[in-house]
N, C-alpha and C positions, 0 to 999 in steps of 0.2 A: 302515635306514641311519642312522648317527649324524649328526645335524645339530642345530645350535642353533635354538631356537625363540625368536621374539620376537613380531612382529605378522605374521599371515598374512592376506592379503586376496586372495580368489579367487572365481571363479564356482564353482558347485556341481553335483554329480551327485545327482539325487534318486532315492531308493529307498524309496517310501512303502509298504513291506511290514512287517508286524509279525512278530515271532518268527523272524527270519532266524537260522538256527543255523549253527554252524561247518562242518557238512558241506555246506551250501549255499555258504558263503564259499569253502571249499577242499575238494572231495570227498576222501573217505578214500583213494582209490586213489593220490593224490599224496603221501600221508604216507610211502610206501615209498621216496621219492626219497632218494638219498644226497647230493644237493647242498643247499647252503644259499643258492644263488644267488637273489638277490632277483627278477631278471627271470623266472626259471623259475616262481616262485610267483605273481608278478604277472600273468604271461601266463595263468595258470590260475585267477585270481580269478573266482568265480561261473561256473566252467567250464560246468556243465550248464545254466545259464541263457543264457550268451553264445552257445552253439553248439547246433545241432540234433543229434539222434542220428546223422545221417549226416555230421556234421563241418562242415556249412555254417553260416555266421553267422546267428544269430537276429536279424534286423533290428529286431524289436520290443523287444528288451531294451535298457535305458537306456544301458549302456556302449557299445552299437553305434550309438547315435543321435548323429550329428555335432553336433547343437545343444548337447549337454551335455558339459562337460569341467571340469577344475579340480582343485584339491588338497583339496577338501572334499567328503566324502560325507555326505549328509543321509539318515538311515535311520529307519525306523519303530521303534516301541517294542519293547523286549526284543531288542536286537541282540546277536548273539554267544552265544546260548544253546546248549545241547547240550554236546558233549565239550569238553575243556579244551585242545585242540590249539593249540600256539603257532603252528603253520603258518598259521592263519587271520590272525593279525596280520602275519606275514611277507608273505602275499599282498596284504593291504591296502596295506602300506607299499611293497611291490615294484611295485604297479601305479602308485604315485605319489601316493596319498592321504596327507596329513599330518595331517588332522583328520577325525574322524567325529562328527557331531552326531546325537543321538537323545534321546528322553525317558527312556530306561532302557537300561542295558547289563547283561548277565550279568557278575557280579563277576570271575570268572577271566579272561574275555575282556578285560574292561576293563583289568585289570592287565597282561595280555599285550601289549595295545596300548601302554600306557605304557612297558613294558620294551623295546619295539621302536620307539620314537620315532614313534609315532602317538598323537595327543592325542584321547582321548574326551571330548567336551563334552556334559554333561547339561543339557538345557533343559526348560522346562515344555511340557506338551502344547499349550497355546495358542500358544507361540512356535514350536514345531515345525510346527504346522499353518500358521501364517503363512508360514514359510519355504517349505513345499511349495507353497502358493498363489502366492507370489512367483515361485518358480522356474518354475512351470508357465506363469505369465503372461509371464515374461521370462527365458528361459534364460541371458541375459547378466547377470542381476542378481548382484551381489557381496555376500559376507559377510566381515566383518572379525573375526578372532579375535585378541584382544589377550591374550597369555599373561601378561605382567607385571601387567596390571590384572585378569586373570581375567574378561574381558568379551567377549561375542559380540554383534555388531551386524549387523542386516539393513540394509545400506546403501541399499537401495531404499526402505525405509519409515522408517528411523531408529530402529526398535524395537531394544532391547538388553536383555540379561540378564547377570547375573553367573553364573559357574559355579565349582564347587568344584574344587580341585586341591591334593592333598597337598603340603605345603611341601617335603618332600624331593624328590619327583618334579618339582616345579616348578623347583627348583634344578638338578636334573640336565638337564631339558629346556632351560632357558635357557643352560646351559653345554655342552650336547652330550656329556653324560657318561652312561655306563651304570653299573651297580652296581660293577663292577670298577674302572672309571676313578675313581669317587668314593672308593673305598677307597684307591687309589693316591695320590689327591690328599691324603688324610689320613695318609699314611705317616709323616711327621715327628711328627705329634701322637700317633700310635699308639706310635711308638718312644719318645717322651718319656714317655708314660704307663707303658710297660713298665719303663723305667728307674726311675721313681719307685716303682712297685709292688714292684720287686725290690730296691729300696733300695741 
């Protein structure tokens, strides 16, 4: 969903699992859907973990635990590996997550998140562990993600780290623009360039 990013302050949902691939994020059977509806994909985020084979709710999975909620997903190392399906980013955003924090993202998935208004924040292993420990001790603990300053802060401990963000994608997130919106914003400059070029 297109939305402007600035400072996001939220409780977190912890997923301390490494190598979570895109088939776990959104199972392949949902790729046949003809809809782009965010709610449809959000409802099926981590489908095979959220529900038992008989369709009943898996009460042991974190998304089904009432003490955990928020706009920030904190995930283990190598998040989003596997196939390059963009649907995985749709599902994360459709569920309501605006930020995913991990110590490493698969490159294609990381870009898919950025292109779909989900911010992937890469932190050190040490900082990630501290976040998991903090959330386990207090599910109500909050994290602040300051996009303009490119800084993430554990508000419970005061620990913070800078994170990298491509200047182009940063501009798009801060202004709620996708790639097409950005090009349209540059229309006058492009037309002026074409005039000069064609003399």
